[in-house]
C-alpha positions as CSV (number, residue, x, y, z in Angstrom):
1,X,81.9,-35.0,33.6
2,X,82.2,-31.2,33.9
3,X,84.2,-30.0,36.8
4,X,85.8,-26.9,38.2
5,X,85.0,-23.2,38.3
6,X,83.4,-21.2,35.5
7,X,85.6,-20.4,32.5
8,X,84.7,-16.7,32.8
9,X,83.7,-15.5,36.2
10,X,83.4,-11.8,36.8
11,X,81.9,-11.6,40.2
12,X,83.5,-8.5,41.6
13,X,82.2,-6.5,44.6
14,X,82.6,-3.2,42.7
15,X,80.9,-4.5,39.6
16,X,81.9,-4.0,36.0
17,X,80.4,-2.2,33.1
18,X,80.9,-2.1,29.3
19,X,82.1,-5.7,29.0
20,X,82.2,-7.5,25.6
21,X,82.6,-11.3,25.6
22,X,83.0,-12.3,21.9
23,X,84.1,-15.2,19.7
24,X,84.5,-17.7,22.5
25,X,83.9,-21.4,22.7
26,X,83.0,-23.2,25.9
27,X,82.7,-27.0,26.1
28,X,81.9,-29.1,29.2
29,X,82.4,-26.4,31.8
30,X,80.5,-26.5,35.2
31,X,79.3,-23.1,34.1
32,X,80.7,-21.4,31.1
33,X,80.1,-17.8,32.1
34,X,79.0,-16.6,35.6
35,X,78.4,-12.9,36.3
36,X,77.3,-11.4,39.6
37,X,77.4,-7.8,38.4
38,X,76.7,-6.7,34.8
39,X,75.6,-3.5,33.1
40,X,76.2,-2.8,29.4
41,X,77.3,-6.4,28.9
42,X,77.3,-7.9,25.4
43,X,77.8,-11.6,24.7
44,X,78.3,-12.0,21.0
45,X,79.1,-15.0,18.9
46,X,79.7,-17.2,21.9
47,X,79.1,-21.0,21.9
48,X,78.4,-22.8,25.1
49,X,78.1,-26.6,24.5
50,X,77.4,-29.3,27.1
51,X,78.2,-27.0,30.1
52,X,76.4,-27.3,33.4
53,X,76.2,-31.1,33.0
54,X,77.7,-32.3,36.3
55,X,75.5,-35.2,37.6
56,X,76.5,-34.6,41.2
57,X,75.9,-30.8,41.2
58,X,72.4,-29.3,42.0
59,X,72.7,-25.9,40.2
60,X,73.6,-26.8,36.6
61,X,73.4,-23.9,34.1
62,X,75.4,-23.2,31.0
63,X,75.5,-19.4,31.5
64,X,74.4,-17.5,34.6
65,X,73.7,-13.9,35.3
66,X,73.1,-14.0,39.1
67,X,72.8,-10.2,39.7
68,X,72.9,-8.9,43.2
69,X,72.5,-5.6,45.1
70,X,72.6,-2.9,42.3
71,X,70.6,-1.7,39.4
72,X,71.7,-3.3,36.2
73,X,70.8,-2.6,32.6
74,X,71.6,-3.2,28.9
75,X,72.4,-6.9,28.7
76,X,72.7,-8.3,25.2
77,X,73.0,-11.8,24.0
78,X,73.4,-12.1,20.2
79,X,74.5,-14.5,17.5
80,X,75.3,-17.1,20.1
81,X,74.6,-20.8,20.8
82,X,73.9,-22.3,24.2
83,X,72.9,-26.0,23.7
84,X,73.0,-29.2,25.6
85,X,73.6,-27.3,28.8
86,X,71.9,-27.4,32.2
87,X,71.1,-31.0,33.4
88,X,69.1,-31.7,36.6
89,X,72.0,-33.3,38.5
90,X,71.2,-33.6,42.2
91,X,68.5,-30.9,42.1
92,X,65.1,-32.0,43.4
93,X,63.4,-29.3,41.2
94,X,63.2,-29.7,37.5
95,X,63.0,-25.9,37.1
96,X,66.5,-25.4,38.5
97,X,68.7,-26.3,35.5
98,X,68.8,-24.1,32.4
99,X,71.0,-23.4,29.4
100,X,70.7,-19.6,30.3
101,X,69.7,-18.3,33.7
102,X,69.1,-14.6,34.3
103,X,68.1,-13.4,37.7
104,X,68.2,-10.1,39.6
105,X,68.1,-11.1,43.2
106,X,65.6,-8.9,45.1
107,X,63.6,-11.2,47.4
108,X,63.1,-10.4,51.1
109,X,65.2,-11.8,53.9
110,X,68.3,-12.2,51.7
111,X,68.3,-8.9,49.7
112,X,65.9,-6.6,51.6
113,X,68.6,-3.9,52.3
114,X,70.0,-3.8,48.8
115,X,67.8,-5.5,46.1
116,X,68.9,-5.9,42.5
117,X,67.0,-4.7,39.5
118,X,67.5,-5.4,35.8
119,X,66.2,-3.6,32.7
120,X,66.8,-3.9,29.0
121,X,67.7,-7.5,28.3
122,X,68.0,-8.2,24.5
123,X,68.2,-11.6,22.9
124,X,68.8,-11.6,19.1
125,X,69.7,-14.4,16.7
126,X,70.5,-17.1,19.3
127,X,70.0,-20.8,19.5
128,X,69.3,-21.7,23.2
129,X,68.3,-25.1,24.5
130,X,69.0,-27.4,27.3
131,X,68.1,-30.9,28.3
132,X,65.6,-29.4,30.7
133,X,65.0,-25.7,30.3
134,X,66.3,-23.3,27.6
135,X,66.0,-19.9,29.4
136,X,65.1,-19.3,33.0
137,X,64.3,-15.7,34.1
138,X,64.2,-15.1,37.8
139,X,65.0,-17.0,40.9
140,X,63.8,-20.6,41.0
141,X,61.2,-21.2,43.7
142,X,60.5,-17.5,44.3
143,X,57.4,-15.7,43.2
144,X,56.9,-11.9,43.4
145,X,53.8,-10.8,45.3
146,X,51.7,-7.7,44.2
147,X,53.5,-5.6,46.8
148,X,56.9,-6.4,45.3
149,X,57.8,-8.8,48.1
150,X,59.0,-12.3,47.2
151,X,57.7,-15.5,48.7
152,X,59.1,-19.0,48.6
153,X,57.1,-21.5,46.7
154,X,57.0,-25.1,47.8
């Protein structure tokens, strides 16, 4: 069973830029890589295998970009493998787990005063797949209305 904190967690309040994560192997981590701030991030030749597979955890993902409160850009995933990652666990929604999750948190109530945005995400020469979902873009259970506001979906 996967336990513990992410192997690489760069969730800093000031953020970070120009980060390269290269030639890494992650096996059976709760989450292999977790980023709360990221601009000019490159993930290259990284293998994430059977991570995010904790049967008693509700938010299983192999690799997570959970971006908050700033404008982010230029995220690149290349030459990497993310497989067997992101089981349903205790989640009641089958859309929650994913091998790779990318979300810029901008929905009302939680992030009205400082919404995040994300531009220029590149995926090149990757193998990505999970038991449930390969890639999830956006916040699970949130839809964006025409006026840019978010609303919870039941």
